[in-house]
C-alpha positions in Angstrom: 17.8 40.2 76.4 17.8 37.4 79.1 19.9 34.4 78.1 18.5 31.0 78.5 20.7 28.7 80.5 20.9 25.1 79.4 19.3 22.6 81.7 22.0 20.7 83.6 21.1 17.0 83.9 23.2 14.0 84.8 23.5 11.3 82.1 22.5 8.0 83.7 23.5 4.7 82.1 21.4 1.7 83.1 22.8 -1.8 83.1 20.8 -4.6 81.5 19.6 -5.9 84.9 18.7 -2.4 86.1 16.6 -1.8 83.0 14.8 -5.1 83.3 14.2 -4.4 87.0 12.6 -1.1 86.2 10.6 -2.7 83.3 9.9 -6.1 84.7 6.2 -5.8 84.0 6.8 -6.7 80.3 7.9 -10.2 81.4 4.8 -10.7 83.6 6.2 -9.4 87.0 3.4 -6.8 87.3 1.8 -8.0 90.6 2.5 -10.4 93.4 0.2 -13.1 92.2 1.4 -13.2 88.6 5.0 -12.8 89.7 4.8 -15.9 91.8 3.3 -17.9 88.8 5.9 -16.5 86.4 8.8 -17.3 88.7 7.7 -20.9 89.0 7.2 -21.2 85.3 10.5 -19.7 84.4 12.5 -22.1 86.6 10.4 -25.2 85.7 11.0 -24.4 82.0 14.7 -24.1 82.6 14.7 -27.5 84.4 12.8 -29.2 81.6 15.2 -27.8 79.0 18.2 -28.8 81.0 17.0 -32.4 81.3 15.9 -32.8 77.7 19.1 -31.2 76.2 21.2 -33.6 78.3 19.2 -36.6 77.1 17.5 -37.4 80.4 13.8 -38.0 81.0 13.0 -35.0 83.2 12.4 -35.4 86.9 11.4 -32.0 88.3 10.5 -31.3 91.9 9.1 -27.9 93.0 8.6 -26.8 96.5 6.9 -23.5 97.5 6.9 -22.9 101.2 5.7 -19.9 103.2 8.4 -18.2 105.2 6.4 -15.2 106.5 3.5 -15.4 109.0 0.3 -16.3 107.2 -2.5 -13.8 107.4 -5.3 -14.8 109.8 -7.8 -13.7 107.3 -8.8 -16.1 104.6 -10.6 -13.4 102.6 -9.3 -13.4 99.1 -9.8 -9.7 98.7 -8.0 -8.7 101.9 -5.1 -11.0 101.7 -1.8 -9.5 100.4 1.7 -10.5 99.4 3.6 -12.9 101.6 7.2 -14.1 101.6 7.9 -17.6 100.2 10.8 -19.8 99.5 10.9 -21.5 96.1 13.0 -24.5 95.5 13.3 -26.3 92.1 15.3 -29.5 91.7 16.0 -31.2 88.3 18.0 -34.1 87.0 19.6 -32.2 84.1 23.2 -32.3 83.1 24.1 -29.8 85.8 26.1 -26.6 85.3 29.9 -26.4 85.6 30.8 -24.5 88.8 32.7 -21.7 87.0 29.7 -21.0 84.7 27.0 -20.9 87.4 27.5 -17.1 88.2 27.3 -16.0 84.6 24.5 -18.3 83.4 22.2 -17.8 86.4 23.2 -14.4 87.9 23.7 -12.3 84.8 21.0 -10.9 82.5 21.0 -11.8 78.8 23.5 -14.6 79.1 22.4 -18.2 78.5 22.0 -20.9 75.9 18.8 -19.8 74.3 19.9 -17.0 72.0 20.2 -19.1 68.9 18.0 -19.6 65.8 16.2 -22.7 67.0 13.0 -23.5 68.9 13.3 -23.0 72.6 11.1 -22.6 75.6 12.4 -19.3 76.7 9.7 -16.7 76.5 12.1 -13.7 76.7 15.5 -15.5 76.7 16.0 -14.4 80.3 15.7 -17.8 81.8 15.3 -17.6 85.6 17.5 -14.5 85.9 14.6 -12.1 86.1 12.8 -14.4 88.6 15.9 -14.4 90.8 16.2 -10.6 90.4 12.5 -10.2 91.5 13.1 -12.4 94.5 16.1 -10.4 95.6 14.5 -7.0 95.3 11.4 -8.1 97.2 13.1 -10.0 100.0 16.8 -8.9 100.0 17.8 -12.5 100.6 20.5 -14.3 98.7 20.2 -17.1 96.1 21.4 -20.7 96.7 22.6 -22.9 93.8 23.6 -26.5 94.0 25.0 -28.1 90.9 26.1 -31.7 90.2 27.7 -33.1 87.0 27.5 -36.8 86.1 30.7 -38.7 86.6 32.1 -36.4 89.3 32.2 -37.4 92.9 31.6 -33.8 94.3 28.8 -31.3 94.0 29.1 -27.5 94.4 27.0 -25.1 96.4 27.1 -21.4 95.7 25.3 -18.6 97.6 25.2 -15.3 95.7 23.6 -12.0 95.4 22.9 -10.1 92.2 24.5 -6.7 91.6 21.7 -4.9 89.7 23.7 -1.8 88.8 26.6 -3.8 87.3 24.6 -6.8 86.0 26.8 -9.3 87.6 26.6 -11.8 90.5 28.5 -11.5 93.8 29.5 -14.8 95.4 28.9 -14.9 99.1 29.8 -18.4 100.0 31.0 -21.6 98.3 31.0 -25.2 99.5 31.8 -28.6 98.1 30.1 -31.9 99.1 30.8 -35.5 98.1 28.2 -37.3 96.0 27.6 -40.5 94.0 29.1 -40.0 90.5 25.8 -41.0 89.0 23.9 -38.1 90.6 23.4 -35.1 88.3 21.3 -32.0 88.1 20.7 -28.5 89.5 18.9 -27.1 92.5 17.9 -23.4 92.6 16.5 -22.0 95.9 15.5 -18.4 96.6 13.0 -16.2 98.5 10.4 -14.0 96.9 7.2 -12.2 97.6 3.9 -13.5 96.1 0.2 -13.8 96.5 -0.6 -17.4 96.9 -4.3 -17.1 97.3 -4.7 -15.3 94.0 -2.2 -17.4 92.1 -2.8 -21.0 93.4 -5.4 -21.9 90.7 -3.3 -20.6 87.9 -0.2 -22.4 89.2 -2.2 -25.7 89.5 -3.4 -25.2 85.9 0.1 -24.6 84.8 1.4 -27.9 86.2 -1.6 -29.8 84.9 -1.2 -28.5 81.4 2.6 -28.9 81.5 2.0 -32.6 82.3 -0.1 -32.9 79.1 2.6 -31.4 76.8 5.5 -33.3 78.5 4.0 -36.6 79.5 7.5 -38.1 79.5 8.4 -36.0 82.6 8.0 -36.8 86.3 6.7 -33.5 88.0 6.0 -32.9 91.6 4.8 -29.7 93.2 4.4 -29.2 96.9 2.4 -26.0 97.7 2.3 -23.8 100.9 -1.0 -25.5 102.0 0.8 -28.8 102.5 -0.7 -30.3 99.4 1.2 -32.2 96.7 0.5 -32.5 93.0 2.3 -35.4 91.3 2.3 -36.2 87.6 4.2 -39.4 86.8 5.5 -39.9 83.3 3.4 -42.1 81.1 5.7 -42.5 78.2 9.4 -42.7 78.0 10.2 -41.0 74.7 12.0 -37.7 74.5 11.2 -35.4 71.6 13.8 -34.9 68.9 16.0 -31.9 69.8 15.9 -28.9 67.3 19.1 -28.0 65.4 20.8 -24.6 65.3 20.2 -23.0 61.9 21.5 -20.1 59.9 19.1 -17.2 59.3 16.8 -17.2 56.3 17.1 -14.3 53.8 13.4 -13.3 54.5 13.8 -13.3 58.3 16.4 -10.5 58.7 16.6 -6.7 58.5 19.3 -4.2 57.4 20.9 -4.0 60.8 21.3 -7.8 61.0 22.6 -7.9 57.4 25.2 -5.3 58.3 26.4 -7.2 61.3 26.6 -10.5 59.3 28.7 -8.7 56.6 31.0 -7.2 59.3 31.7 -10.7 60.7 32.0 -12.6 57.4 35.3 -13.7 56.0 33.9 -14.3 52.5 35.4 -12.1 49.8 32.4 -12.1 47.4 28.7 -11.5 47.7 28.0 -14.9 46.1 30.0 -16.8 48.6 28.6 -14.7 51.4 25.0 -15.5 50.5 25.9 -19.2 50.0 27.5 -19.5 53.4 25.6 -17.0 55.6 22.0 -18.1 54.9 20.2 -21.4 55.1 19.0 -23.1 51.9 20.8 -20.6 49.6 23.0 -22.6 47.2 25.4 -21.3 44.6 22.7 -21.3 41.9 20.2 -19.4 44.0 22.9 -17.0 45.3 23.9 -16.0 41.7 20.3 -15.8 40.5 19.3 -13.5 43.4 22.3 -11.2 42.9 21.5 -10.9 39.2 17.9 -10.1 40.1 19.1 -7.5 42.6 21.5 -5.9 40.2 24.7 -6.7 42.2 27.9 -8.2 40.8 28.4 -11.6 42.4 32.2 -11.0 42.7 31.7 -7.7 44.7 33.2 -7.8 48.2 30.4 -7.5 50.7 32.5 -5.2 53.0 32.6 -2.5 50.3 28.8 -2.0 50.3 27.7 1.4 51.6 24.6 2.2 53.5 22.4 2.9 50.5 23.6 -0.3 48.8 22.8 -2.3 51.9 19.2 -1.0 52.0 18.9 -1.7 48.2 20.1 -5.3 48.8 17.7 -5.7 51.7 14.8 -4.5 49.6 15.7 -7.0 46.9 15.8 -9.8 49.4 12.3 -8.9 50.6 10.8 -8.9 47.1 12.7 -11.9 45.7 10.2 -14.9 45.6 12.6 -17.7 44.5 14.2 -18.4 47.9 13.5 -21.8 49.3 11.3 -21.9 52.4 13.1 -22.1 55.8 14.2 -25.5 57.0 12.0 -27.0 59.8 15.0 -28.8 61.3 15.2 -25.9 63.8 11.8 -27.0 65.2 10.8 -29.8 67.5 7.1 -30.5 67.5 5.8 -32.5 70.5 4.5 -35.3 68.3 1.1 -36.9 67.9 1.9 -39.8 70.2 3.1 -37.5 73.0 0.1 -35.2 72.8 -2.4 -38.1 72.7 -0.6 -39.7 75.7 -0.9 -36.3 77.5 -4.6 -35.9 76.8 -5.3 -39.4 77.9 -4.5 -38.2 81.5 -7.9 -36.5 81.3 -9.6 -39.9 80.6 -11.6 -38.9 77.5 -13.5 -41.3 75.3 -12.0 -40.2 72.0 -8.8 -38.4 71.1 -7.7 -37.1 67.7 -4.3 -35.4 67.0 -2.8 -34.0 63.9 0.5 -32.3 63.1 0.4 -29.9 60.2 3.2 -29.6 57.6 5.7 -26.8 58.2 4.7 -23.3 57.2 6.4 -19.9 57.1 5.7 -16.6 58.8 8.0 -13.6 58.1 10.9 -15.9 57.1 10.6 -18.1 60.2 9.2 -21.7 60.0 6.4 -22.9 62.3 4.5 -26.1 62.8 1.0 -26.2 64.2 -0.2 -29.3 66.2 -3.9 -29.6 67.1 -5.8 -32.1 69.1 -9.4 -32.6 70.3 -10.5 -34.9 73.2 -14.2 -35.8 73.6 -16.4 -37.5 76.2 -15.3 -39.7 79.0 -14.5 -37.9 82.3 -14.3 -34.5 80.6 -16.5 -31.7 81.9 -19.3 -30.5 79.7 -18.6 -27.6 77.5 -15.6 -26.5 75.5 -12.1 -26.1 77.1 -9.0 -24.9 75.3 -5.4 -25.7 76.1 -2.8 -23.5 74.3 0.9 -24.1 74.0 3.8 -22.3 72.4 7.1 -24.1 72.2 5.8 -26.4 74.9 4.9 -23.6 77.3 1.3 -23.4 78.5 -0.4 -20.1 77.8 -2.9 -19.3 80.5 -3.7 -15.6 80.1 -5.8 -13.7 77.5 -7.4 -16.9 76.0 -10.2 -15.1 74.3 -7.8 -13.0 72.3 -5.8 -15.9 71.0 -6.2 -17.0 67.3 -7.2 -20.5 68.5 -10.2 -19.1 70.4 -11.3 -17.2 67.3 -11.0 -20.2 65.1 -13.1 -22.3 67.6 -15.8 -19.6 67.6 -16.1 -19.9 63.8 -16.3 -23.7 63.7 -19.7 -25.2 62.9 -19.8 -28.1 65.4 -23.2 -29.3 64.3 -21.7 -30.3 60.9 -19.8 -32.9 63.0 -22.8 -34.0 65.1 -21.4 -32.1 68.0 -22.7 -29.2 70.2 -20.9 -26.6 72.3 -22.4 -28.2 75.4 -20.6 -31.5 74.7 -17.5 -32.4 76.7 -14.8 -31.2 74.4 -11.1 -30.2 74.9 -9.4 -28.4 72.1 -5.6 -28.2 72.2 -3.2 -26.2 70.0 0.6 -26.1 70.0 2.7 -23.8 67.9 6.4 -24.4 67.6 8.6 -21.8 65.9 11.8 -19.9 66.1 9.7 -16.7 66.3 6.3 -17.3 67.8 3.9 -14.5 66.6 2.9 -13.2 70.0 0.6 -10.2 69.8 1.7 -8.3 72.9 4.8 -7.9 75.0 3.2 -10.1 77.7 3.5 -13.0 75.2 0.4 -14.8 76.5 -1.6 -15.2 73.3 -0.9 -15.8 69.6 -1.8 -13.1 67.1 -4.5 -13.6 64.4 -1.9 -14.1 61.6 -3.5 -15.4 58.4 -0.9 -18.2 58.0 -1.3 -19.4 61.6 -5.1 -19.1 61.5 -5.3 -21.2 58.4 -3.1 -24.0 59.9 -5.0 -24.0 63.2 -8.4 -24.0 61.3 -7.4 -26.9 59.1 -5.9 -28.8 62.0 -9.0 -28.5 64.1 -11.3 -29.5 61.2 -9.2 -32.7 60.6 -9.5 -33.6 64.3 -13.2 -32.9 64.3 -13.7 -35.2 61.3 -12.0 -38.0 63.2 -13.9 -37.3 66.4 -17.2 -37.2 64.5 -16.6 -40.7 63.1 -16.3 -42.1 66.6 -19.3 -40.0 67.9 -21.5 -41.0 64.9 -20.6 -44.6 65.3 -21.4 -44.4 69.0 -24.7 -42.6 68.3 -25.7 -45.2 65.6 -25.0 -47.9 68.2 -27.2 -46.1 70.7 -30.0 -45.6 68.2 -29.8 -49.3 67.2 -30.0 -50.3 70.9 -33.0 -48.1 71.4 -34.8 -49.5 68.4 -34.1 -53.1 69.6 -35.2 -52.2 73.1 -38.5 -50.8 71.8 -39.0 -53.9 69.6 -38.1 -56.1 72.6 -40.7 -54.4 74.7 -43.3 -54.6 72.0 -42.8 -58.3 71.4 -42.8 -59.0 75.1 -46.1 -57.1 75.4 -47.5 -59.0 72.4 -46.4 -62.3 73.8 -48.0 -61.6 77.2 -51.2 -60.5 75.5 -51.4 -63.6 73.4 -50.5 -65.8 76.4 -53.3 -64.3 78.4 -55.8 -64.8 75.5 -54.8 -68.4 74.6 -53.7 -69.6 78.0 -50.4 -70.8 76.7 -47.1 -70.2 78.5 -44.4 -67.9 77.1 -41.4 -70.1 76.3 -38.9 -67.5 74.9 -39.0 -63.7 74.9 -35.4 -62.6 74.2 -35.3 -61.6 70.6 -32.1 -59.5 70.5 -28.7 -59.8 72.1 -26.8 -56.6 73.0 -23.7 -56.0 71.0 -20.5 -56.5 72.9 
């Protein structure tokens, strides 16, 4: 009998950066056009976060310049990827020199892995964009950082070691500066398809200026054009707070890790200290419901008991809802100011009360703009944690809600100039796919979006109906005016008497 030899294979261990490089499509780096857009978005979001967290009104400057020879063909379908240099400058708090390599050059290190609302779509910051730039151009990354109060700024030039997931510093320099200057500059080369991405990138900056009207944003593109959005308000949103997890928002593995790290000697004290909004009374009531002794040491629980405890947490309905302090909605004044950039006639904005999805709080903000300089037809702007969502619009829950609205009940038509806006802020946005470009049709979210839009429509309809009544009144008065003038002229011709006064109505001012 022939023996079967085992297949000899080498065991390969991938670093975090190597894994993300091989699977970069999940973060949107699936083609040169989208990669260029995502790279710009990631760095701009980092800059806005850096300024807001430091308490500064954001000033963000973005320059995208072509470094490879431009194709002679202007045909959209024959043009291919080119090489660009992307430079993003902000006025944030800056990064201490010793932390630059780790924060910028190492995957899964940063300040966004906390239980609070943040802009980071994947928590990777700009690291994946920098990684994409290096693997497509093999050129190093330049970082310039300046801290307020210091009279020097530091420049670092580095490469990313993909296999080891760590940066390699090539060059360091120090320059003198004014102590009042602060912020970070990131500059690197990457491949991209400008012709196919230019419209999407322009839309991104336009919509970003709507959700952050307190920012100065400038974008210089490879065609020599410049988009500038000046701030129109000077109020920063309230920063969200770091919160403990909610009992309904964890799983067995997370529970096991929390118990391993805790120093509390009883289950009652563990629940009281480890979770948000679980006081002593609720902790004891839950443990009694779950059938566990409140004085039991959490570290003595075996695997089966952990699963049993987790199942009890999932079925217990007396936990208080999560605290919304971990959220930072844009605010009605901010959204209205942003929409006023479009020069509409009417704007209505509403912020819904906090709701809960899978143990995570979320707040829905909706707005509708009507008339003025808006284009005819319905447009939709979608935001998640202040990030514009530009892909897969028709699959988004907001699009589905709009399709089910009966606009005629509000004296409106789908041909009217209407802009719908929805913003969800949450510690766990219910994205539907790994691409994270649209919000899933979750019942709790759909309900809040639907109620928000209907409230806005009622307010818009009041203005529209008032305007229509004024128009109808003006038409009636105009008809009467014409009739009386005709009657006066007829009588004047018949009697030979002159018309002394024909103005019967005055237009309303």
